[in-house]
C-alpha angles and dihedrals in degrees: 000000000000088000092049091051094049091046093050091052091048091049092052091051094047095045093045090051092050099040106033092079123164117258116210125204100214119213125185115259118242093219097053111129117252117243115272112277094014121125125204115255114252097178112127118243116269120251113274093019115113113237119246115261118253115271092241091057095059112123115256121252111279123226122209139160129229114232111224115246114248132211142130134279119204124187152142129230127200116197114224095215119085094213091053092050091048094052102040108017138282098254122036123198128224121199118162150140114281107221124192133005122313106266104245113215118231136192089258096040133258131233125215146155116288115211127164142157128192132163149145140191132215117187107311092343126092140167132195127182123188120181119196118181147093126312132200124204129184128181117241089222120031090199090068089061095048093048093051096239118187092225116046113180113212145170126218152171137212139198114206148180103222125209112208131190118181136175121186113145094186088061092043089247113143130184109290124142110229135180125224140158129267146159141188147205120213147177125198148127135250119233106212112308097304106051144047143176119209141178114204140179112210124199115202128179114249117272122197089345094306124123104218097181119120152130122285138186119203136180122190139183134187122210 
């Protein structure tokens, strides 16, 4: 659980950094040059019409920060390797904080943050895998996006840096958080703008002789 706690804190920091972007209220500058050939208007204001405020009295640009949407992601993960299943369990669970908006697929594709956490324990053994990277989603049918459908089927890919923590004394594998590479291919569907269901195959480089690749199913919702 120490790995899960550290990963959750890291995920919050990464997602907040990526999603809490400044929003600027742009106001026209008083010293912007007029278009070529244009002359400033000298007509007096019409009766009953409030005069425009002086340029030096315009409010300054406001700075704000978007707060990432939060929710929950629930899933299961089935390792493809028999030795991995035997040591750590056949079906791993994934329960984590959903951070940021659901990445809506588009006809041209959409990029987003990829965050996941799965793990299981069996006796004194345990395994946790935590990919953090970039995802890409594209709608199967661009017309679904344009028509504002509630369910938008999509396919996607991800490239990730995967944190791994394993413990298997019989294999002389002791707790030691390591980083490795990984990637995935997925198909799924959005449910409105705040939910999704997704099946994904994740390929992860071997760690301590264990193949941690496998098939997962995840459902998420944002509040």
